[in-house]
C-alpha positions in Angstrom: -4.4 -27.5 -55.3 -5.9 -24.2 -56.4 -9.3 -25.2 -55.0 -7.8 -25.7 -51.6 -6.0 -22.3 -51.5 -9.1 -20.2 -50.4 -9.9 -22.8 -47.8 -6.3 -22.7 -46.4 -6.3 -18.9 -46.4 -9.6 -18.9 -44.5 -8.3 -21.4 -41.9 -5.1 -19.3 -41.4 -7.2 -16.1 -40.9 -9.4 -17.8 -38.4 -6.4 -19.1 -36.6 -4.8 -15.6 -36.4 -8.1 -14.2 -35.0 -8.3 -16.9 -32.4 -4.7 -16.4 -31.3 -5.2 -12.6 -31.1 -8.2 -13.0 -28.7 -6.1 -15.5 -26.6 -3.3 -12.9 -26.3 -5.7 -10.2 -25.4 -7.3 -12.3 -22.6 -3.8 -13.1 -21.3 -2.9 -9.4 -21.3 -6.1 -8.6 -19.4 -5.4 -11.3 -16.8 -1.8 -10.0 -16.3 -3.0 -6.5 -15.9 -5.6 -7.6 -13.3 -2.9 -9.6 -11.4 -0.5 -6.6 -11.4 -3.3 -4.3 -10.0 -3.9 -6.9 -7.3 -0.2 -7.3 -6.6 0.3 -3.6 -6.2 -2.3 -3.6 -3.4 -0.6 -6.4 -1.5 2.9 -7.7 -2.1 3.3 -11.4 -1.9 6.4 -13.4 -1.1 5.8 -17.0 -2.3 8.0 -18.4 0.4 6.6 -16.5 3.4 3.1 -15.4 2.4 1.8 -11.8 2.4 4.4 -9.2 3.2 3.7 -7.3 6.4 3.5 -3.5 6.4 6.7 -1.7 7.2 6.5 -0.4 10.8 8.6 2.7 11.2 9.8 3.4 14.7 9.1 6.9 16.0 12.3 8.9 16.3 13.5 9.3 19.9 12.4 12.6 21.4 15.3 14.8 22.4 13.2 17.8 23.5 9.5 17.2 24.1 8.8 20.9 23.9 9.6 21.0 20.2 6.3 19.1 19.7 4.4 21.9 21.4 3.8 24.1 18.3 2.5 21.2 16.3 0.1 20.2 19.0 -1.1 23.8 19.3 -1.8 23.8 15.6 -3.7 20.5 16.0 -5.7 22.0 18.8 -4.6 19.6 21.4 -2.9 22.3 23.4 -4.7 25.6 24.1 -3.4 28.9 25.4 -5.3 28.5 28.7 -3.3 25.4 29.7 -0.5 25.7 32.2 2.9 24.1 31.7 2.1 20.9 33.6 -1.1 20.4 31.5 0.9 21.0 28.3 3.6 18.5 29.3 0.9 15.9 30.1 -0.6 16.4 26.6 2.8 16.1 25.0 3.7 12.9 26.9 0.3 11.4 26.0 0.9 12.2 22.3 4.3 10.5 22.5 2.8 7.5 24.3 0.1 7.2 21.6 2.7 7.3 18.8 4.8 4.6 20.5 1.8 2.4 21.1 0.8 2.7 17.5 4.3 1.4 16.6 4.0 -1.5 19.0 0.6 -2.4 17.5 2.1 -2.4 14.1 4.9 -4.7 15.2 2.3 -7.1 16.6 0.4 -7.1 13.4 -3.0 -5.9 14.7 
């Protein structure tokens, strides 16, 4: 029996080392899956989750957008009121069409 004791200890040590490497590889696989899952959520029943499309808020007063459009450089001081209104309405239309495209999934 004493002659088998070193052999048994050696086999146990090798088994522990092998199990540890299996656990490490499983942890690495799980970390990789979590990194991938964080990029794209997946619903096993419906497939990939679509991005959330947030509807633009309804505009109460279009002229409240004017300072922001001036800061962006879309409206200049040389524009008259009609030109400014056209730029503001085009901006609103662009935002609404972006929402519509998001809903269509393109």
